[in-house]
N, C-alpha and C positions, 0 to 999 in steps of 0.2 A: 504492498498499500501505500500512496505517495505522500509525501508528506510540505505540504507549502510554510516556506520559510522565503525570510527578507537576507538582498543579496546586491553586491554590488555588477554590474557588464559594462561595454559597451558593443553598441549594437553594429557599427561601422567605423572605418579609418580616419580618426580623427575627430569621432561626434563625441558632446558629454557625456560622460558619468551619467550610471542612471541606477539607481536605485529599485528595484524592483521584485516582487514575489517569483520567483522558480519553484520548482515539482521537483523535490528529491526522492525518485526513486531506494524502495528494500536492497538491499546488495544481494548483488548477484552472488553465483559459485569465487572463492574466494576476496570479496570484495568487503569494506567497510560503512561503513555512515560511522563520521564524527561530527558529535557537536564542537565546533569551533571554541576557544576561549579568545586568543592572540592571534591578532595576524598582522605583520611588517608591511611595511609601504614599500616595495626596493623596485630602482628606476624600471628593473623589466616591463614591471606589470604600466608604467608608462611608452617602453615599447611593443606593448600590444594594442595596447589605445591608439598609438599613433601608426599603425602596419608595418612595425619594423620585424617582426616575428613572422609574423602569415597572413590567410587573409579568412580566414576562417572564424568568422563572426556568427552571431554575435558569442562574443568572448566573458566569461565567467573570472572575475581577476582574482589576483590574488593569492599569495604561495607560503613563504615563509610563517606558517602556523605552528602553533600547538591546539589541542582540543583532547576530550572523551570521548572513547568510543562507546555508539547506544543499540552497535548494531552491527552484528557481524551476517556475512553468507555462508552457505557450503562449503566445509572443509579448510575453512579457518586455524589457523594453528598456533600462531604466532600472537594477536593477540586475543582480548579477553572483555567484552561488555563491561565497559567501569575503566578499563587501563587507563592512563593518562601519555598522551603518545606526540610527536612531531610529527612534521609530515613531510617526505621528500617527496622526488621529485618525480624516480620511477621506481621498480617496485625489481631489484634484480633479482636474476634468475637462479645465480648458487650452483649452474652448473655448464654453462658453456666453458672453452675456453681461457679466455679474460678472467672470467670468479676464478676459477681451478690454479687461475696463475694468482692470485690474490688482490688482481687489476680490478675490481669490481665496476670502477666508474670505464671499465669499458663492451660492459655483459652487452652482449651480441643479444641478448633473448631477453628488454623490458620488459614490465608491463604498465599498465593501467587499466583503472576499469574501463570494461564493454559496456555496462548501462550508461542510459543518458541522463542527464537534469537536463529540464527541459524550462522553459515559460511556463504559463497559463495556456496559451494559446498550442501548445505541442511543439513548438521550438526549439530544437535543439542548440544547448550551451559546447562551448569548448573550456575548458574550463583553463586556467595560467599554469603551464608545465603539469599536468596532469589532475591540478589540485583541487582548485578552485577556491579559493580558504576568506575571500571577501565575503562568504554569507555564514547562515548562523546553526549550516549544518553541509557537509557539504560528502561525496560517493569516493572513497578512492578505493582503489584495486590495497589490499590489506599490506602485502606486502610493502606498502608504502609508507605506514605503521612500524614506526620504532617507539619501544614502551619506555617513559622515563619515570621516574621517583613522583611522588602524589606532594613532592610537598617541596619540588624546585618551583621555582620563580619565573611562571610560566612566557610575561613578557618576553625575559631575558633568553630561554633555553630555544625558544622558536627560533632566536638566530641559527641556529645550529644547519636548521632547513634551509639555509641560502648562505647569509652572507660569511657564515665563518667557514661554512663545505665550501665555498668557493674558492675563500683565499689561504686558506690553508692548502687545499687540493691545488692551487695556484704556484703552490711553491713548492711544496715536495712531490705531487702528481707528476703536472704540467713543467716547471723547473727542473723540478729533480732535483733541487739542492740538495750540496754535500759538504758532508762535515769540514771546516777550516775555509770553507769558499768566502765571499761577499756578496749580498746581495742590498738593492738601493728597490722601494719601493713608493710608487710616485701614487700621493691619494690615499690621507690616512682618516676614512671614512669607515664604515663597518667591513667590508671585501681586504682592504690598505692593510686594517689594525688586523685581521686574520690573517694575509698572505703574509706579517714581521713577523706574528707567533708563528707561523708554522715553521719560516727562515730559523725560525731560537731553536727548534722544536726537530729541526734537522741535521743542525751543526755550525748553522753560519758563523762566522766571526767579527764580520765586520757589516752591520745593518744600518743601512741609508735609510733614516724615513724624509719625506718630502711632499710638504702640505705648503698653505696660504694661513693656517690657522693651528696658534699658540701651542692653543687646548687640546686640538687634534695630535699635535705634537708630542706634547707633553704623555698621552695618552699612551703614543708610540713608545714613548722613552721606560714606560711602564710595561708594557709586554716586548720588549728589547731591541730594543730602540739604539745599538748605540751611538749615532751618530742622527744631526736631523739637521734639516736643511727646510728655510720660509723662503719657500718660490717668488715670494711675493716683494721682498724683497734682493732677494742672490739669486742666479741665475741658477738654474735645477742641475742642468747640467756640467758644468763647474764643480759646482756644489761636492758632486757627485764624486767625482774625479778626486777631487782635494781630499776625501776619505778615503779612496784606494789607494795611493800614491801613484795616483795620475791619471791610470791604465784605465781608469770606468771597474763598475763593476762585475762578477764570471754572473749570474742570471738579475737581471730589471724584472720589477712586474710593475706593469702599467696598471693604477685601480679609480682611473677617473672613466676614462672610454671618451676621448676626443683625441681629436684629432693633434693638436699641438702635444699634449702630454708624450698621447705615442712616438709623435717625434723624439721628444725628450727621451723617453726608453731608449731608443735606436744608438744616439747618437751618447748616451752615458751607459752604456758593453765594452765591455771589453774587448 
């Protein structure tokens, strides 16, 4: 039986976002309905609105979320009704070549829910990143649910589902930072701060944080940055080189998403 809930959608490219009533069906095999507790606002949601990700409108926005499992479908064993969870972009299969090598981020057989959430008139919705969490409830593949303790700060732990995963993954998985290397991170928002933490976890000995906000640079130092550069008053590339013996960093992570900072990242590499 479908449930009516309030949710935030965008109907067409660059259309205004709307709060509307949507229909959330009962979960099918391997699926779960999650009552949303918190959902962060990510730049990816703006990309969906502007048409930068696809054209499968209308989109149900939101993905950086925590919630409580309220219903499960047949065959679900990893979570139970009442579990507090964070939501992941995809449910990995655990069996393909990538998963077998411990590289689940490259899983060949990821899954999302197959049953569709809809508008009241039956129009099917495309949930952002397979989640669609700007809603009171959402439907996901059960494997997208990662159980967390009930007493954690839901708003904080929700960052693990997107910003933290993206930043740490950029350092450890994509950048493949090695022990003793130097790393520069341009942009110290949620993703950049997580990339700094990832670089520290990987054993980088020189970590240069670049931003125009002194408060963000102070947080970067708390998370492991050994040097900071305020690019509002200093050249970012020259600042990075000054802290890496004049050579540039072994790995540069651009966490702003603008052509200007991407070019800086290119020129700041060793």
